[in-house]
A tleap script that builds the chain and sets N, CA, C and O, in Angstrom:
source leaprc.protein.ff14SB
mol = sequence {
  NMET LEU VAL ARG LEU MET LEU LEU THR TRP
  PHE VAL ALA ALA VAL SER LEU GLY ILE THR
  ALA TRP ILE LEU ASP ASP VAL THR ILE GLU
  GLY GLY THR LEU GLY LEU LEU TRP VAL ALA
  ALA ILE PHE GLY LEU VAL ASN ALA ILE ALA
  GLY PRO VAL LEU GLN LEU LEU SER LEU PRO
  LEU THR LEU LEU THR PHE GLY LEU PHE ALA
  LEU VAL VAL ASN GLY ILE LEU LEU ALA ILE
  THR ALA GLY LEU THR ASP TYR LEU ASP VAL
  GLY GLY PHE ALA TRP THR VAL VAL ALA ALA
  VAL LEU ILE SER ALA ILE THR ALA ALA LEU
  GLN LEU VAL LEU LEU ARG ILE LEU GLU PRO
  GLU ARG VAL CTHR
}
set mol.1.N position { 0.823 -1.194 0.000 }
set mol.1.CA position { 0.000 0.000 0.000 }
set mol.1.C position { 0.869 1.260 0.000 }
set mol.1.O position { 0.591 2.214 -0.728 }
set mol.2.N position { 1.924 1.256 0.824 }
set mol.2.CA position { 2.805 2.416 0.890 }
set mol.2.C position { 3.563 2.612 -0.414 }
set mol.2.O position { 3.743 3.744 -0.861 }
set mol.3.N position { 4.005 1.527 -1.025 }
set mol.3.CA position { 4.727 1.624 -2.294 }
set mol.3.C position { 3.798 2.172 -3.383 }
set mol.3.O position { 4.211 2.989 -4.206 }
set mol.4.N position { 2.552 1.719 -3.379 }
set mol.4.CA position { 1.579 2.211 -4.354 }
set mol.4.C position { 1.357 3.715 -4.178 }
set mol.4.O position { 1.283 4.453 -5.161 }
set mol.5.N position { 1.254 4.160 -2.943 }
set mol.5.CA position { 1.065 5.587 -2.666 }
set mol.5.C position { 2.281 6.392 -3.098 }
set mol.5.O position { 2.136 7.474 -3.667 }
set mol.6.N position { 3.478 5.876 -2.835 }
set mol.6.CA position { 4.696 6.578 -3.233 }
set mol.6.C position { 4.801 6.675 -4.758 }
set mol.6.O position { 5.159 7.728 -5.285 }
set mol.7.N position { 4.495 5.601 -5.460 }
set mol.7.CA position { 4.553 5.619 -6.920 }
set mol.7.C position { 3.498 6.556 -7.506 }
set mol.7.O position { 3.755 7.250 -8.489 }
set mol.8.N position { 2.325 6.571 -6.906 }
set mol.8.CA position { 1.267 7.462 -7.368 }
set mol.8.C position { 1.650 8.922 -7.139 }
set mol.8.O position { 1.410 9.773 -7.996 }
set mol.9.N position { 2.240 9.208 -5.991 }
set mol.9.CA position { 2.691 10.569 -5.695 }
set mol.9.C position { 3.779 10.997 -6.667 }
set mol.9.O position { 3.788 12.134 -7.137 }
set mol.10.N position { 4.698 10.082 -6.966 }
set mol.10.CA position { 5.771 10.360 -7.919 }
set mol.10.C position { 5.188 10.640 -9.303 }
set mol.10.O position { 5.621 11.568 -9.986 }
set mol.11.N position { 4.212 9.840 -9.712 }
set mol.11.CA position { 3.561 10.027 -11.004 }
set mol.11.C position { 2.853 11.379 -11.064 }
set mol.11.O position { 2.968 12.087 -12.064 }
set mol.12.N position { 2.129 11.744 -10.017 }
set mol.12.CA position { 1.422 13.022 -9.981 }
set mol.12.C position { 2.415 14.180 -10.048 }
set mol.12.O position { 2.173 15.167 -10.742 }
set mol.13.N position { 3.532 14.062 -9.330 }
set mol.13.CA position { 4.551 15.110 -9.375 }
set mol.13.C position { 5.129 15.233 -10.786 }
set mol.13.O position { 5.340 16.342 -11.277 }
set mol.14.N position { 5.381 14.116 -11.428 }
set mol.14.CA position { 5.930 14.144 -12.790 }
set mol.14.C position { 4.945 14.791 -13.760 }
set mol.14.O position { 5.336 15.613 -14.589 }
set mol.15.N position { 3.682 14.425 -13.657 }
set mol.15.CA position { 2.672 15.011 -14.541 }
set mol.15.C position { 2.543 16.507 -14.278 }
set mol.15.O position { 2.430 17.294 -15.218 }
set mol.16.N position { 2.559 16.904 -13.011 }
set mol.16.CA position { 2.454 18.329 -12.666 }
set mol.16.C position { 3.642 19.111 -13.208 }
set mol.16.O position { 3.474 20.201 -13.755 }
set mol.17.N position { 4.833 18.562 -13.061 }
set mol.17.CA position { 6.024 19.220 -13.600 }
set mol.17.C position { 5.960 19.301 -15.123 }
set mol.17.O position { 6.311 20.326 -15.708 }
set mol.18.N position { 5.515 18.228 -15.760 }
set mol.18.CA position { 5.413 18.223 -17.214 }
set mol.18.C position { 4.410 19.240 -17.734 }
set mol.18.O position { 4.682 19.944 -18.706 }
set mol.19.N position { 3.254 19.318 -17.092 }
set mol.19.CA position { 2.241 20.297 -17.512 }
set mol.19.C position { 2.759 21.718 -17.294 }
set mol.19.O position { 2.541 22.596 -18.130 }
set mol.20.N position { 3.439 21.942 -16.179 }
set mol.20.CA position { 3.986 23.265 -15.899 }
set mol.20.C position { 5.028 23.647 -16.945 }
set mol.20.O position { 5.039 24.784 -17.416 }
set mol.21.N position { 5.900 22.718 -17.312 }
set mol.21.CA position { 6.906 23.000 -18.338 }
set mol.21.C position { 6.251 23.250 -19.694 }
set mol.21.O position { 6.758 24.033 -20.497 }
set mol.22.N position { 5.136 22.590 -19.944 }
set mol.22.CA position { 4.414 22.790 -21.190 }
set mol.22.C position { 3.751 24.165 -21.237 }
set mol.22.O position { 3.699 24.799 -22.291 }
set mol.23.N position { 3.238 24.628 -20.079 }
set mol.23.CA position { 2.532 25.910 -20.022 }
set mol.23.C position { 3.509 27.085 -20.010 }
set mol.23.O position { 3.313 28.063 -20.731 }
set mol.24.N position { 4.554 26.992 -19.197 }
set mol.24.CA position { 5.486 28.108 -19.021 }
set mol.24.C position { 6.729 27.914 -19.891 }
set mol.24.O position { 7.407 26.890 -19.801 }
set mol.25.N position { 7.016 28.894 -20.722 }
set mol.25.CA position { 8.182 28.803 -21.599 }
set mol.25.C position { 9.497 28.850 -20.823 }
set mol.25.O position { 10.501 28.308 -21.286 }
set mol.26.N position { 9.508 29.483 -19.664 }
set mol.26.CA position { 10.746 29.631 -18.894 }
set mol.26.C position { 11.123 28.366 -18.124 }
set mol.26.O position { 12.236 28.271 -17.606 }
set mol.27.N position { 10.228 27.409 -18.044 }
set mol.27.CA position { 10.509 26.148 -17.359 }
set mol.27.C position { 10.714 25.077 -18.425 }
set mol.27.O position { 9.816 24.783 -19.214 }
set mol.28.N position { 11.915 24.502 -18.433 }
set mol.28.CA position { 12.198 23.449 -19.412 }
set mol.28.C position { 12.734 22.214 -18.694 }
set mol.28.O position { 13.506 22.307 -17.740 }
set mol.29.N position { 12.305 21.076 -19.177 }
set mol.29.CA position { 12.778 19.797 -18.649 }
set mol.29.C position { 13.385 19.028 -19.814 }
set mol.29.O position { 12.705 18.729 -20.796 }
set mol.30.N position { 14.652 18.715 -19.698 }
set mol.30.CA position { 15.380 17.987 -20.732 }
set mol.30.C position { 15.300 16.484 -20.451 }
set mol.30.O position { 14.972 16.072 -19.338 }
set mol.31.N position { 15.600 15.678 -21.456 }
set mol.31.CA position { 15.727 14.243 -21.243 }
set mol.31.C position { 14.462 13.428 -21.447 }
set mol.31.O position { 14.446 12.237 -21.136 }
set mol.32.N position { 13.410 14.034 -21.958 }
set mol.32.CA position { 12.182 13.295 -22.227 }
set mol.32.C position { 11.526 12.756 -20.969 }
set mol.32.O position { 11.570 13.385 -19.911 }
set mol.33.N position { 10.919 11.590 -21.095 }
set mol.33.CA position { 10.174 11.001 -19.982 }
set mol.33.C position { 11.088 10.626 -18.821 }
set mol.33.O position { 10.748 10.848 -17.659 }
set mol.34.N position { 12.240 10.061 -19.135 }
set mol.34.CA position { 13.168 9.693 -18.053 }
set mol.34.C position { 13.676 10.923 -17.319 }
set mol.34.O position { 13.823 10.896 -16.097 }
set mol.35.N position { 13.942 11.986 -18.039 }
set mol.35.CA position { 14.350 13.237 -17.402 }
set mol.35.C position { 13.255 13.793 -16.511 }
set mol.35.O position { 13.520 14.286 -15.414 }
set mol.36.N position { 12.031 13.709 -16.989 }
set mol.36.CA position { 10.886 14.173 -16.206 }
set mol.36.C position { 10.730 13.360 -14.926 }
set mol.36.O position { 10.504 13.923 -13.855 }
set mol.37.N position { 10.850 12.037 -15.036 }
set mol.37.CA position { 10.750 11.183 -13.847 }
set mol.37.C position { 11.894 11.461 -12.876 }
set mol.37.O position { 11.689 11.453 -11.662 }
set mol.38.N position { 13.093 11.706 -13.398 }
set mol.38.CA position { 14.239 12.018 -12.548 }
set mol.38.C position { 14.012 13.341 -11.810 }
set mol.38.O position { 14.262 13.426 -10.607 }
set mol.39.N position { 13.544 14.363 -12.513 }
set mol.39.CA position { 13.279 15.664 -11.888 }
set mol.39.C position { 12.194 15.526 -10.821 }
set mol.39.O position { 12.296 16.134 -9.756 }
set mol.40.N position { 11.157 14.732 -11.096 }
set mol.40.CA position { 10.093 14.514 -10.111 }
set mol.40.C position { 10.632 13.829 -8.867 }
set mol.40.O position { 10.227 14.159 -7.752 }
set mol.41.N position { 11.543 12.876 -9.044 }
set mol.41.CA position { 12.132 12.188 -7.889 }
set mol.41.C position { 12.982 13.152 -7.061 }
set mol.41.O position { 12.890 13.163 -5.833 }
set mol.42.N position { 13.803 13.953 -7.724 }
set mol.42.CA position { 14.638 14.924 -7.014 }
set mol.42.C position { 13.762 15.960 -6.310 }
set mol.42.O position { 14.034 16.334 -5.169 }
set mol.43.N position { 12.714 16.420 -6.989 }
set mol.43.CA position { 11.800 17.404 -6.400 }
set mol.43.C position { 11.119 16.831 -5.160 }
set mol.43.O position { 10.948 17.531 -4.161 }
set mol.44.N position { 10.734 15.568 -5.223 }
set mol.44.CA position { 10.134 14.923 -4.056 }
set mol.44.C position { 11.104 14.825 -2.890 }
set mol.44.O position { 10.727 15.058 -1.742 }
set mol.45.N position { 12.346 14.481 -3.181 }
set mol.45.CA position { 13.356 14.402 -2.118 }
set mol.45.C position { 13.641 15.768 -1.510 }
set mol.45.O position { 13.762 15.899 -0.292 }
set mol.46.N position { 13.748 16.777 -2.355 }
set mol.46.CA position { 13.999 18.141 -1.850 }
set mol.46.C position { 12.836 18.585 -0.980 }
set mol.46.O position { 13.045 19.168 0.084 }
set mol.47.N position { 11.609 18.316 -1.422 }
set mol.47.CA position { 10.440 18.685 -0.622 }
set mol.47.C position { 10.390 17.933 0.701 }
set mol.47.O position { 9.969 18.486 1.717 }
set mol.48.N position { 10.818 16.676 0.694 }
set mol.48.CA position { 10.772 15.866 1.916 }
set mol.48.C position { 11.868 16.253 2.891 }
set mol.48.O position { 11.653 16.207 4.102 }
set mol.49.N position { 13.037 16.632 2.395 }
set mol.49.CA position { 14.176 16.906 3.281 }
set mol.49.C position { 14.273 18.394 3.638 }
set mol.49.O position { 14.304 18.755 4.814 }
set mol.50.N position { 14.319 19.244 2.623 }
set mol.50.CA position { 14.524 20.674 2.879 }
set mol.50.C position { 13.211 21.416 3.129 }
set mol.50.O position { 13.204 22.469 3.765 }
set mol.51.N position { 12.106 20.871 2.631 }
set mol.51.CA position { 10.821 21.548 2.767 }
set mol.51.C position { 10.422 21.855 4.199 }
set mol.51.O position { 10.135 23.011 4.510 }
set mol.52.N position { 10.393 20.866 5.083 }
set mol.52.CA position { 10.001 21.154 6.467 }
set mol.52.C position { 10.931 22.143 7.170 }
set mol.52.O position { 10.479 22.966 7.966 }
set mol.53.N position { 12.212 22.061 6.878 }
set mol.53.CA position { 13.177 22.975 7.504 }
set mol.53.C position { 12.909 24.405 7.055 }
set mol.53.O position { 12.838 25.314 7.882 }
set mol.54.N position { 12.761 24.608 5.749 }
set mol.54.CA position { 12.492 25.955 5.238 }
set mol.54.C position { 11.144 26.487 5.707 }
set mol.54.O position { 11.010 27.677 5.992 }
set mol.55.N position { 10.152 25.617 5.788 }
set mol.55.CA position { 8.840 26.061 6.251 }
set mol.55.C position { 8.889 26.483 7.715 }
set mol.55.O position { 8.242 27.452 8.112 }
set mol.56.N position { 9.653 25.754 8.508 }
set mol.56.CA position { 9.781 26.105 9.915 }
set mol.56.C position { 10.553 27.415 10.089 }
set mol.56.O position { 10.163 28.273 10.880 }
set mol.57.N position { 11.642 27.558 9.348 }
set mol.57.CA position { 12.432 28.786 9.444 }
set mol.57.C position { 11.670 30.012 8.954 }
set mol.57.O position { 11.878 31.117 9.457 }
set mol.58.N position { 10.796 29.823 7.983 }
set mol.58.CA position { 10.062 30.956 7.421 }
set mol.58.C position { 8.691 31.143 8.059 }
set mol.58.O position { 7.901 31.958 7.582 }
set mol.59.N position { 8.399 30.423 9.104 }
set mol.59.CA position { 7.074 30.494 9.727 }
set mol.59.C position { 6.681 31.919 10.152 }
set mol.59.O position { 5.542 32.316 9.909 }
set mol.60.N position { 7.574 32.703 10.776 }
set mol.60.CA position { 7.161 34.066 11.127 }
set mol.60.C position { 6.767 34.913 9.906 }
set mol.60.O position { 5.777 35.643 9.948 }
set mol.61.N position { 7.544 34.813 8.824 }
set mol.61.CA position { 7.197 35.566 7.611 }
set mol.61.C position { 5.912 35.043 6.978 }
set mol.61.O position { 5.117 35.816 6.445 }
set mol.62.N position { 5.718 33.753 7.039 }
set mol.62.CA position { 4.504 33.163 6.487 }
set mol.62.C position { 3.280 33.648 7.259 }
set mol.62.O position { 2.242 33.944 6.667 }
set mol.63.N position { 3.406 33.728 8.578 }
set mol.63.CA position { 2.293 34.235 9.381 }
set mol.63.C position { 2.039 35.716 9.125 }
set mol.63.O position { 0.888 36.148 9.047 }
set mol.64.N position { 3.115 36.497 8.994 }
set mol.64.CA position { 2.965 37.927 8.730 }
set mol.64.C position { 2.309 38.213 7.382 }
set mol.64.O position { 1.588 39.199 7.234 }
set mol.65.N position { 2.558 37.359 6.416 }
set mol.65.CA position { 2.007 37.569 5.077 }
set mol.65.C position { 0.753 36.731 4.832 }
set mol.65.O position { 0.319 36.576 3.691 }
set mol.66.N position { 0.178 36.197 5.897 }
set mol.66.CA position { -1.046 35.394 5.811 }
set mol.66.C position { -0.880 34.209 4.857 }
set mol.66.O position { -1.802 33.867 4.117 }
set mol.67.N position { 0.279 33.598 4.880 }
set mol.67.CA position { 0.536 32.394 4.109 }
set mol.67.C position { 1.154 32.602 2.738 }
set mol.67.O position { 1.554 31.637 2.087 }
set mol.68.N position { 1.237 33.847 2.290 }
set mol.68.CA position { 1.761 34.089 0.945 }
set mol.68.C position { 3.247 33.778 0.828 }
set mol.68.O position { 3.716 33.426 -0.255 }
set mol.69.N position { 3.988 33.898 1.906 }
set mol.69.CA position { 5.423 33.604 1.834 }
set mol.69.C position { 5.663 32.116 1.584 }
set mol.69.O position { 6.748 31.736 1.145 }
set mol.70.N position { 4.683 31.283 1.853 }
set mol.70.CA position { 4.817 29.852 1.555 }
set mol.70.C position { 5.018 29.639 0.055 }
set mol.70.O position { 5.665 28.673 -0.350 }
set mol.71.N position { 4.471 30.528 -0.769 }
set mol.71.CA position { 4.692 30.441 -2.212 }
set mol.71.C position { 6.160 30.676 -2.552 }
set mol.71.O position { 6.710 30.026 -3.441 }
set mol.72.N position { 6.782 31.599 -1.847 }
set mol.72.CA position { 8.212 31.861 -2.053 }
set mol.72.C position { 9.028 30.647 -1.621 }
set mol.72.O position { 9.991 30.276 -2.293 }
set mol.73.N position { 8.651 30.028 -0.508 }
set mol.73.CA position { 9.350 28.825 -0.037 }
set mol.73.C position { 9.244 27.718 -1.088 }
set mol.73.O position { 10.227 27.032 -1.365 }
set mol.74.N position { 8.064 27.542 -1.668 }
set mol.74.CA position { 7.900 26.541 -2.723 }
set mol.74.C position { 8.774 26.873 -3.930 }
set mol.74.O position { 9.331 25.972 -4.557 }
set mol.75.N position { 8.895 28.149 -4.258 }
set mol.75.CA position { 9.771 28.565 -5.342 }
set mol.75.C position { 11.227 28.269 -5.031 }
set mol.75.O position { 11.981 27.861 -5.914 }
set mol.76.N position { 11.627 28.471 -3.781 }
set mol.76.CA position { 12.998 28.161 -3.370 }
set mol.76.C position { 13.270 26.668 -3.496 }
set mol.76.O position { 14.341 26.266 -3.952 }
set mol.77.N position { 12.308 25.847 -3.095 }
set mol.77.CA position { 12.468 24.395 -3.219 }
set mol.77.C position { 12.592 23.973 -4.681 }
set mol.77.O position { 13.360 23.067 -5.002 }
set mol.78.N position { 11.847 24.619 -5.558 }
set mol.78.CA position { 11.955 24.318 -6.983 }
set mol.78.C position { 13.310 24.774 -7.524 }
set mol.78.O position { 13.910 24.092 -8.354 }
set mol.79.N position { 13.788 25.923 -7.056 }
set mol.79.CA position { 15.107 26.404 -7.482 }
set mol.79.C position { 16.219 25.478 -6.990 }
set mol.79.O position { 17.196 25.250 -7.703 }
set mol.80.N position { 16.076 24.951 -5.789 }
set mol.80.CA position { 17.055 23.984 -5.276 }
set mol.80.C position { 17.062 22.742 -6.168 }
set mol.80.O position { 18.122 22.212 -6.503 }
set mol.81.N position { 15.877 22.290 -6.544 }
set mol.81.CA position { 15.783 21.128 -7.430 }
set mol.81.C position { 16.481 21.407 -8.762 }
set mol.81.O position { 17.207 20.558 -9.277 }
set mol.82.N position { 16.257 22.593 -9.310 }
set mol.82.CA position { 16.905 22.951 -10.576 }
set mol.82.C position { 18.423 23.017 -10.416 }
set mol.82.O position { 19.162 22.707 -11.350 }
set mol.83.N position { 18.880 23.415 -9.243 }
set mol.83.CA position { 20.315 23.462 -8.999 }
set mol.83.C position { 20.941 22.087 -8.841 }
set mol.83.O position { 22.132 21.912 -9.099 }
set mol.84.N position { 20.160 21.124 -8.426 }
set mol.84.CA position { 20.677 19.771 -8.200 }
set mol.84.C position { 20.690 18.904 -9.456 }
set mol.84.O position { 21.397 17.896 -9.497 }
set mol.85.N position { 19.931 19.273 -10.467 }
set mol.85.CA position { 19.867 18.447 -11.677 }
set mol.85.C position { 20.012 19.326 -12.912 }
set mol.85.O position { 19.553 20.467 -12.937 }
set mol.86.N position { 20.651 18.782 -13.925 }
set mol.86.CA position { 20.806 19.497 -15.186 }
set mol.86.C position { 19.584 19.346 -16.086 }
set mol.86.O position { 19.490 20.010 -17.118 }
set mol.87.N position { 18.658 18.488 -15.709 }
set mol.87.CA position { 17.480 18.242 -16.533 }
set mol.87.C position { 16.416 19.327 -16.398 }
set mol.87.O position { 15.565 19.466 -17.277 }
set mol.88.N position { 16.450 20.093 -15.315 }
set mol.88.CA position { 15.438 21.119 -15.066 }
set mol.88.C position { 16.078 22.501 -15.143 }
set mol.88.O position { 17.130 22.749 -14.554 }
set mol.89.N position { 15.427 23.387 -15.873 }
set mol.89.CA position { 15.861 24.770 -15.944 }
set mol.89.C position { 14.642 25.654 -15.725 }
set mol.89.O position { 13.649 25.557 -16.446 }
set mol.90.N position { 14.733 26.509 -14.728 }
set mol.90.CA position { 13.660 27.463 -14.467 }
set mol.90.C position { 14.207 28.857 -14.735 }
set mol.90.O position { 15.410 29.089 -14.608 }
set mol.91.N position { 13.346 29.769 -15.098 }
set mol.91.CA position { 13.769 31.121 -15.410 }
set mol.91.C position { 14.221 31.855 -14.163 }
set mol.91.O position { 14.804 31.256 -13.260 }
set mol.92.N position { 13.958 33.121 -14.113 }
set mol.92.CA position { 14.308 33.925 -12.951 }
set mol.92.C position { 13.464 33.552 -11.740 }
set mol.92.O position { 12.630 32.647 -11.787 }
set mol.93.N position { 13.709 34.279 -10.655 }
set mol.93.CA position { 13.045 33.930 -9.397 }
set mol.93.C position { 11.529 34.070 -9.493 }
set mol.93.O position { 10.798 33.245 -8.945 }
set mol.94.N position { 11.053 35.095 -10.175 }
set mol.94.CA position { 9.603 35.296 -10.284 }
set mol.94.C position { 8.953 34.131 -11.030 }
set mol.94.O position { 7.888 33.658 -10.633 }
set mol.95.N position { 9.590 33.664 -12.115 }
set mol.95.CA position { 9.050 32.537 -12.859 }
set mol.95.C position { 9.122 31.252 -12.051 }
set mol.95.O position { 8.284 30.363 -12.204 }
set mol.96.N position { 10.130 31.160 -11.191 }
set mol.96.CA position { 10.238 29.984 -10.335 }
set mol.96.C position { 9.067 29.930 -9.359 }
set mol.96.O position { 8.497 28.863 -9.129 }
set mol.97.N position { 8.713 31.064 -8.791 }
set mol.97.CA position { 7.582 31.117 -7.861 }
set mol.97.C position { 6.271 30.837 -8.608 }
set mol.97.O position { 5.410 30.115 -8.105 }
set mol.98.N position { 6.124 31.408 -9.808 }
set mol.98.CA position { 4.922 31.139 -10.612 }
set mol.98.C position { 4.825 29.649 -10.938 }
set mol.98.O position { 3.749 29.057 -10.852 }
set mol.99.N position { 5.951 29.050 -11.310 }
set mol.99.CA position { 5.967 27.621 -11.617 }
set mol.99.C position { 5.607 26.796 -10.379 }
set mol.99.O position { 4.869 25.817 -10.486 }
set mol.100.N position { 6.117 27.181 -9.212 }
set mol.100.CA position { 5.812 26.451 -7.981 }
set mol.100.C position { 4.327 26.542 -7.646 }
set mol.100.O position { 3.734 25.559 -7.201 }
set mol.101.N position { 3.724 27.698 -7.852 }
set mol.101.CA position { 2.285 27.855 -7.610 }
set mol.101.C position { 1.494 26.974 -8.575 }
set mol.101.O position { 0.535 26.310 -8.182 }
set mol.102.N position { 1.904 26.979 -9.831 }
set mol.102.CA position { 1.221 26.164 -10.836 }
set mol.102.C position { 1.365 24.679 -10.529 }
set mol.102.O position { 0.399 23.926 -10.652 }
set mol.103.N position { 2.559 24.253 -10.132 }
set mol.103.CA position { 2.779 22.850 -9.768 }
set mol.103.C position { 1.890 22.462 -8.591 }
set mol.103.O position { 1.294 21.385 -8.590 }
set mol.104.N position { 1.800 23.330 -7.598 }
set mol.104.CA position { 0.954 23.045 -6.431 }
set mol.104.C position { -0.512 22.914 -6.821 }
set mol.104.O position { -1.202 22.008 -6.352 }
set mol.105.N position { -0.988 23.808 -7.671 }
set mol.105.CA position { -2.393 23.771 -8.078 }
set mol.105.C position { -2.700 22.523 -8.909 }
set mol.105.O position { -3.725 21.874 -8.705 }
set mol.106.N position { -1.819 22.196 -9.833 }
set mol.106.CA position { -2.030 21.017 -10.670 }
set mol.106.C position { -1.967 19.748 -9.829 }
set mol.106.O position { -2.770 18.834 -10.016 }
set mol.107.N position { -1.011 19.693 -8.899 }
set mol.107.CA position { -0.885 18.530 -8.022 }
set mol.107.C position { -2.143 18.340 -7.185 }
set mol.107.O position { -2.639 17.221 -7.051 }
set mol.108.N position { -2.656 19.422 -6.624 }
set mol.108.CA position { -3.869 19.325 -5.811 }
set mol.108.C position { -5.052 18.835 -6.640 }
set mol.108.O position { -5.829 17.998 -6.180 }
set mol.109.N position { -5.191 19.349 -7.853 }
set mol.109.CA position { -6.296 18.935 -8.714 }
set mol.109.C position { -6.165 17.464 -9.110 }
set mol.109.O position { -7.148 16.723 -9.082 }
set mol.110.N position { -4.957 17.042 -9.477 }
set mol.110.CA position { -4.748 15.644 -9.864 }
set mol.110.C position { -4.982 14.699 -8.690 }
set mol.110.O position { -5.571 13.631 -8.863 }
set mol.111.N position { -4.531 15.077 -7.512 }
set mol.111.CA position { -4.740 14.223 -6.343 }
set mol.111.C position { -6.222 14.089 -6.026 }
set mol.111.O position { -6.678 13.006 -5.657 }
set mol.112.N position { -6.970 15.156 -6.164 }
set mol.112.CA position { -8.412 15.097 -5.926 }
set mol.112.C position { -9.097 14.180 -6.930 }
set mol.112.O position { -9.945 13.369 -6.558 }
set mol.113.N position { -8.730 14.309 -8.198 }
set mol.113.CA position { -9.323 13.461 -9.238 }
set mol.113.C position { -8.958 11.998 -8.990 }
set mol.113.O position { -9.825 11.128 -9.062 }
set mol.114.N position { -7.697 11.719 -8.702 }
set mol.114.CA position { -7.283 10.338 -8.466 }
set mol.114.C position { -7.932 9.756 -7.216 }
set mol.114.O position { -8.269 8.573 -7.183 }
set mol.115.N position { -8.105 10.580 -6.194 }
set mol.115.CA position { -8.776 10.100 -4.982 }
set mol.115.C position { -10.219 9.723 -5.280 }
set mol.115.O position { -10.722 8.719 -4.777 }
set mol.116.N position { -10.881 10.527 -6.095 }
set mol.116.CA position { -12.270 10.220 -6.465 }
set mol.116.C position { -12.356 8.956 -7.310 }
set mol.116.O position { -13.326 8.204 -7.211 }
set mol.117.N position { -11.343 8.720 -8.141 }
set mol.117.CA position { -11.358 7.527 -8.997 }
set mol.117.C position { -10.999 6.279 -8.202 }
set mol.117.O position { -11.669 5.253 -8.315 }
set mol.118.N position { -9.940 6.366 -7.395 }
set mol.118.CA position { -9.427 5.177 -6.724 }
set mol.118.C position { -10.175 4.821 -5.449 }
set mol.118.O position { -10.291 3.645 -5.104 }
set mol.119.N position { -10.676 5.813 -4.759 }
set mol.119.CA position { -11.387 5.549 -3.502 }
set mol.119.C position { -12.636 6.429 -3.412 }
set mol.119.O position { -12.679 7.348 -2.593 }
set mol.120.N position { -13.635 6.168 -4.227 }
set mol.120.CA position { -14.813 7.043 -4.245 }
set mol.120.C position { -15.610 7.052 -2.962 }
set mol.120.O position { -16.294 8.033 -2.671 }
set mol.121.N position { -15.540 5.978 -2.183 }
set mol.121.CA position { -16.328 5.930 -0.940 }
set mol.121.C position { -15.742 6.825 0.143 }
set mol.121.O position { -16.457 7.199 1.073 }
set mol.122.N position { -14.455 7.181 0.051 }
set mol.122.CA position { -13.819 8.026 1.059 }
set mol.122.C position { -14.038 9.510 0.813 }
set mol.122.O position { -13.885 10.317 1.729 }
set mol.123.N position { -14.392 9.874 -0.398 }
set mol.123.CA position { -14.608 11.287 -0.748 }
set mol.123.C position { -16.058 11.633 -0.488 }
set mol.123.O position { -16.967 10.997 -1.022 }
set mol.124.N position { -16.267 12.645 0.337 }
set mol.124.CA position { -17.632 13.053 0.634 }
set mol.124.C position { -17.931 14.418 0.091 }
set mol.124.O position { -19.045 14.916 0.254 }
savepdb mol mol.pdb
quit
């Protein structure tokens, strides 16, 4: 069950990254499908390891801005991912934040759709 959830999360992240790269000209992913899967894996690791630390450190700013600074934190995590792999290239900082917002929105929508398909009795 846990492996299935991890693979599904990885797939959703890859699709979200791919759609974002398709929509935004400043975000490019090299290497085709394998490159996309690699970037999704690195992005997941960065979010799992550095995400909680950055969110905790930025908590006062996030509270002061009523949660808007969390978008900047997501952009920083995406920029870290781009720095760790040659397959992902994001534009300037503003485009990185826009891409992070788009990735978050697409991921949330895909997870909702998949939850309704895979476990319809749990969705109320």
